N, C-alpha and C positions, 0 to 999 in steps of 0.2 A: 473537851471533857474526857477526862479518864475512865470513869465508871458512871454506869447507869444505875442510880441509887431508888428503889422503890420507897414510897413513903412511909411504909413500917419501919425497915430498917434506918431511913434517916430520922425517925421518931425514936427509936430505940438507941440510937447514937447520941440523941440529945440528952437522954435521959440518963446515961451512962454508958459503960463499956460494951461494946460488941465481940459476941465469941467469934471464934475463928473460923467455924462452919459457917455461919452464916456471911462474914466476910468474904471467905474463899467460895461460897456461892454466888456472892456479887462479882467478883473477880470472874469467875467461870461464864457467868452469862454476859458480861459486859466486855470481855476480850476474848473472845472463841477461838481466833485464829492465835494467840499466845499461849491460851490453853492447851490447844490440840499439840502444839509444837513440844511445851514442856511435856504434857503427858505421853507421848510419842518418845521422846529423850528419856523419860523416866522409863518407861516399859522397856526400851532397849537397853538401858542399864542393868536393870532386874535381870531380863532375859540372858543376858550376854554373861553374867557372872563376874565381871572384872570390875564392877565398882565405879565404871565411867561409861559414859555415852555421850555424843554429842551431835547437835543438827548445823550442817554447813550448808544448806540450801536456801539462797536467799528467798526474802518473802515476795509473793507475787506481786504485791503491789506496795505504793507507799502508805497505804490505811493499815495494813497487814504488819508493815516495819514499824510502824505508829505504836501499834499493840503490843509488840515486843519490847520496843523502847520505853514504854511508860510501865509496863508490868515488873520490868527487871530494874528500873532505874528508882522504882519506889522500895523505900525500906519496908513499909508497912505491908506491901503487896508481895515482894519477894520473900520476907520474912514468915508471912501467912503461908505461900506457898511451902516452902523449905519445912514448915512445922508439919504442914498438911500431909507433904509426901515422904517426910523423913528423909530428907537430901540435903545437899549444900548444890546451890544454882552458882553458875557463874557464867559470864556474857562476855564476847568480844564482838567488834565490828558489826554492830547494828543487828547481828542474826546467828551468830554462832553462841547457841545457849548450850551450855554443857551441865549434865547434872553427876554427882560424885556421891558416894556412899563411904563417907569417912571411916565406916566402921570395916569397912576391907582392908586388910593388909596392903601397905604402900598406896594407898589411894590420897591420904592426906598430902603426901608429897607430890603426888600428880597434879593435886588442886591446886598447891604451891607454884609449882611450874608453870601451870595452864594460867593462871593470874599475875603471875609476874610482869615486869616491865620487857623482858625480853622477849617472853611470849608475844604479848602485844606487839612488838615491833615486828616480829617474826611473820606473824600472822597478816602483814598488809602486803596489798598487790595492787598494781594499776585498776583491776577490775573494781576495787572496792572504794575508789575515791569518792563515789557520788554517796557513800554510806553515812 
């Protein structure tokens, strides 16, 4: 299961729309490794002033890798995190999470290069075969 949803939030979803803050809190609490990796990347992006940062450290285990895959493969989770943090997220090779501030000059082009088929192919290596 991707998320641990408490009864109150589940009831709220049954009755209608759920606000982003409640959903983001559920993601944060359910997928703590993924939350930490994404938060760290965004902090480094903001601190670096370039509008870009990424994580290239593989997860410590398959459970952690699964958290990254779940949060970034879900349109609703990724979208909520992007709105919450005000960034664009990208993902390669089961662990390379990147954050982009598209308002910074040149970053939109950098994002396009990062998510291109060429970049994905160039990011392959024998060490990532089990990914």
